[in-house]
C-alpha positions in Angstrom: -72.1 -54.0 -24.3 -69.0 -56.2 -25.0 -68.7 -59.2 -22.7 -65.9 -58.5 -20.3 -64.0 -61.7 -21.1 -63.8 -60.5 -24.7 -62.6 -57.1 -23.6 -59.7 -58.8 -21.8 -58.8 -60.9 -24.7 -58.7 -57.9 -26.8 -56.7 -56.0 -24.3 -54.1 -58.9 -24.2 -54.0 -59.1 -28.1 -53.3 -55.3 -28.4 -50.8 -55.3 -25.7 -49.0 -58.2 -27.4 -48.9 -56.3 -30.8 -47.5 -53.2 -29.1 -44.8 -55.4 -27.1 -43.8 -57.2 -30.3 -43.3 -53.9 -32.1 -41.2 -52.4 -29.2 -39.1 -55.5 -29.0 -37.6 -54.6 -32.6 -36.3 -51.2 -31.2 -32.8 -50.7 -30.1 -32.1 -50.1 -26.4 -31.6 -46.5 -27.3 -34.7 -46.1 -29.0 -36.7 -48.0 -26.2 -35.3 -45.5 -23.6 -35.3 -42.3 -25.8 -37.1 -39.3 -24.3 -40.0 -38.4 -26.5 -42.0 -36.0 -24.4 -45.2 -37.9 -23.8 -47.1 -38.7 -20.5 -44.3 -40.9 -19.7 -40.8 -40.2 -20.9 -40.1 -43.2 -23.2 -41.6 -46.2 -24.9 -40.2 -48.4 -22.1 -41.7 -46.0 -19.4 -45.1 -46.0 -20.9 -45.2 -49.8 -21.4 -44.2 -50.2 -17.8 -46.9 -47.9 -16.7 -49.5 -49.8 -18.6 -48.2 -53.1 -17.1 -48.3 -51.5 -13.6 -51.9 -50.4 -14.1 -53.1 -53.8 -15.3 -51.4 -55.5 -12.4 -53.0 -52.9 -10.0 -56.5 -53.4 -11.2 -56.0 -57.2 -11.0 -54.9 -56.7 -7.4 -57.9 -54.7 -6.8 -60.3 -57.3 -8.4 -58.6 -59.7 -6.0 -59.6 -57.6 -3.1 -56.3 -56.0 -2.4 -55.2 -52.3 -2.4 -51.5 -52.2 -3.0 -49.5 -48.9 -2.8 -46.6 -50.4 -4.8 -45.4 -48.6 -7.9 -43.4 -50.3 -10.7 -40.3 -48.5 -11.4 -39.3 -48.5 -15.1 -35.6 -49.0 -14.4 -36.5 -52.5 -13.1 -37.6 -53.5 -16.6 -34.5 -52.7 -18.7 -35.8 -54.7 -21.8 -38.9 -55.4 -23.7 -38.2 -59.0 -22.7 -38.4 -58.3 -19.1 -41.7 -56.3 -19.3 -43.2 -59.0 -21.4 -42.2 -61.7 -18.8 -43.9 -59.9 -16.1 -46.9 -59.1 -18.3 -47.2 -62.9 -19.0 -47.6 -63.4 -15.2 -50.2 -60.8 -14.8 -52.1 -62.2 -18.0 -52.0 -65.6 -16.5 -53.3 -64.4 -13.2 -56.0 -62.5 -14.8 -57.0 -65.5 -17.1 -57.2 -67.7 -14.0 -59.4 -65.2 -12.2 -61.8 -64.7 -15.1 -62.0 -68.5 -15.5 -63.4 -68.7 -12.0 -66.0 -65.9 -12.4 -69.7 -66.7 -13.0 -72.1 -65.0 -15.3 -73.3 -61.6 -13.8 -70.0 -61.1 -11.7 -69.3 -58.1 -13.6 -72.3 -56.4 -11.7 -70.6 -57.1 -8.3 -69.5 -53.8 -6.6 -65.7 -54.0 -5.5 -64.1 -51.4 -3.3 -60.4 -50.4 -3.1 -58.3 -47.8 -1.4 -56.1 -45.7 -4.0 -52.6 -44.5 -3.2 -53.9 -41.3 -1.7 -55.8 -43.3 0.9 -59.2 -42.7 -0.6 -61.9 -45.3 -0.8 -63.7 -46.0 -4.1 -66.3 -48.5 -5.2 -67.3 -49.6 -8.7 -68.8 -52.7 -10.2 -66.1 -55.1 -11.8 -67.4 -54.4 -15.2 -66.9 -50.7 -15.0 -63.3 -51.5 -13.7 -62.5 -53.6 -16.6 -63.9 -51.2 -19.1 -61.7 -48.6 -17.3 -58.7 -50.8 -17.6 -59.1 -51.5 -21.2 -59.8 -47.8 -22.2 -56.9 -46.7 -20.0 -54.5 -49.2 -21.7 -55.7 -48.3 -25.1 -55.0 -44.5 -24.4 -51.5 -45.3 -23.5 -51.0 -48.0 -26.2 -52.0 -45.1 -28.6 -49.1 -43.1 -27.2 -46.7 -46.1 -27.7 -47.7 -46.1 -31.3 -47.1 -42.4 -31.8 -43.7 -42.9 -30.2 -43.0 -45.8 -32.4 -43.9 -43.6 -35.4 -41.6 -40.8 -34.1 -38.8 -43.3 -33.9 -39.6 -44.4 -37.7 -40.4 -47.9 -36.4 -43.4 -50.1 -37.5 -46.4 -49.1 -35.5 -48.9 -51.9 -35.2 -52.7 -51.5 -35.6 -54.6 -52.0 -32.2 -57.9 -51.1 -33.1 -60.7 -53.3 -31.9 -62.3 -54.0 -35.3 -58.7 -55.3 -36.3 -59.0 -57.6 -33.4 -62.4 -58.8 -34.5 -61.4 -59.3 -38.2 -58.4 -61.4 -37.1 -60.4 -63.8 -34.8 -61.3 -66.0 -37.6 -57.7 -66.3 -38.7 -56.4 -67.1 -35.2 -59.1 -69.8 -34.9 -58.2 -71.5 -38.3 -54.5 -71.7 -37.2 -55.3 -73.7 -34.1 
């Protein structure tokens, strides 16, 4: 199994690649209805951002019922700014965790009022898989818009780790 910290690092890397590609779109392209799970590139990105925020809230012991409205994020810069806050909070949380914490059971109440319980590791894997699914949709939308679509495969991330380390 991949250590959960590496999964979170991969998730951030892949999110940044998709955000960078989306930042090159015009406003019209960003908002164009494309008929996917969520209407547009913007709406899909906001959904992924919301889900990552929601799971972080749950890991911290809260069960919010809030929903992020896409209209509150009119630009990729606005999405990226909020995402940076979520990533910073998540990084701080991960830095405090000790080995084995991924096995700790955590419960939460979903939007329907149902109580669920999973290990933190299972929740993290779910988050990464969920985000990858919707990033794939964004990549497809980018292609529909004839825009550059980044590779977000895990092995592309692995191959680039050496390059990133040598740049530091």
